C-alpha positions as CSV (number, residue, x, y, z in Angstrom):
1,M,-9.0,0.7,-2.1
2,P,-5.6,1.8,-3.4
3,K,-2.8,2.5,-1.0
4,R,0.1,5.0,-1.4
5,K,3.4,3.4,-2.1
6,E,5.0,4.9,1.0
7,T,2.7,2.9,3.2
8,F,4.7,-0.2,2.2
9,E,8.0,-1.0,3.9
10,T,9.5,-2.8,0.9
11,L,8.7,-2.9,-2.9
12,Y,10.0,-5.6,-5.2
13,P,10.2,-5.8,-8.9
14,Y,7.4,-7.9,-10.4
15,R,8.9,-10.9,-12.1
16,L,7.2,-13.6,-14.2
17,Y,9.2,-16.8,-14.5
18,D,9.8,-18.5,-17.8
19,P,8.7,-22.2,-17.9
20,D,12.2,-23.5,-18.2
21,E,13.1,-21.6,-15.0
22,V,10.4,-23.4,-13.0
23,L,9.7,-26.8,-14.7
24,D,12.0,-29.8,-15.2
25,P,12.0,-30.4,-19.0
26,E,11.8,-34.2,-18.3
27,L,8.6,-34.0,-16.2
28,M,4.9,-33.2,-16.7
29,Y,3.0,-31.3,-14.0
30,T,-0.6,-30.7,-13.0
31,V,-1.8,-27.1,-12.6
32,P,-1.7,-27.3,-8.8
33,E,1.8,-28.6,-8.9
34,I,2.9,-25.7,-11.2
35,A,1.1,-23.3,-8.9
36,R,3.2,-24.5,-6.0
37,L,6.5,-24.4,-8.0
38,L,5.7,-20.8,-9.0
39,Q,5.5,-19.9,-5.3
40,G,8.8,-21.6,-4.6
41,L,7.2,-24.6,-2.9
42,D,7.7,-28.3,-3.4
43,P,5.0,-29.6,-5.9
44,D,3.8,-32.1,-3.3
45,V,3.4,-29.7,-0.3
46,E,0.0,-29.7,1.3
47,L,-1.9,-26.4,1.1
48,D,-5.2,-25.4,2.7
49,A,-8.1,-25.2,0.1
50,D,-8.2,-21.4,0.1
51,T,-4.5,-21.0,-0.5
52,E,-4.5,-23.7,-3.2
53,D,-7.5,-22.0,-4.9
54,R,-5.6,-18.6,-4.9
55,V,-2.3,-19.9,-6.2
56,V,-4.1,-22.0,-8.9
57,A,-6.0,-18.8,-10.0
58,W,-2.7,-17.0,-10.3
59,T,-1.2,-19.8,-12.4
60,I,-3.9,-20.0,-15.1
61,P,-2.9,-16.6,-16.7
62,W,0.8,-17.7,-16.5
63,L,-0.1,-20.9,-18.5
64,M,-1.9,-18.8,-21.1
65,V,1.0,-16.4,-21.5
66,H,3.4,-19.3,-22.0
67,A,1.2,-21.6,-24.0
68,E,3.6,-21.6,-27.0
69,E,6.4,-22.9,-24.8
70,L,4.3,-25.8,-23.2
71,V,2.9,-29.1,-24.1
72,I,0.0,-30.9,-22.5
73,N,-1.0,-34.6,-22.5
74,D,-4.3,-36.0,-23.6
75,P,-6.1,-36.7,-20.3
76,V,-7.9,-40.0,-19.9
77,G,-11.2,-40.1,-18.1
78,D,-11.1,-38.0,-14.9
79,E,-7.3,-37.7,-14.9
80,P,-6.0,-34.1,-14.8
81,G,-4.1,-32.6,-17.7
82,Y,-0.3,-32.5,-17.3
83,F,1.8,-29.6,-18.6
84,G,5.5,-29.6,-19.5
85,V,8.1,-27.5,-21.2
86,E,8.3,-28.1,-24.9
87,V,11.7,-29.3,-25.9
88,A,13.2,-29.9,-29.3
89,D,12.8,-33.6,-29.3
90,D,9.1,-33.5,-28.2
91,E,6.9,-34.8,-30.9
92,A,3.7,-32.8,-30.1
93,A,0.8,-34.0,-32.2
94,E,-1.6,-31.6,-33.8
95,I,-5.0,-31.5,-32.2
96,P,-7.4,-33.4,-34.5
97,D,-10.3,-31.4,-35.9
98,D,-12.8,-33.9,-34.3
99,A,-11.2,-33.8,-30.9
100,D,-13.6,-33.2,-28.0
101,V,-12.2,-29.8,-26.8
């Protein structure tokens, strides 16, 4: 149920970070690692399952909004995908038409 603004002690501006503000351009990250970074946490910090599920769910739309600024690896087997900031010297390949996507 909605609440009136005056019921909150403090209100903050809503800010979405750009990938280059959060991610090291030399590294690639899994979605859970990015989720932690967006929360100001170390990418290796342990979170309980419910918290991790919640921050990952918040991260997916962020990845979609910034898709043009990111690159992803080609995962092998059960390995997760890794995302990184696209920089000028990245040689991102086009996704082949016959790729299993």
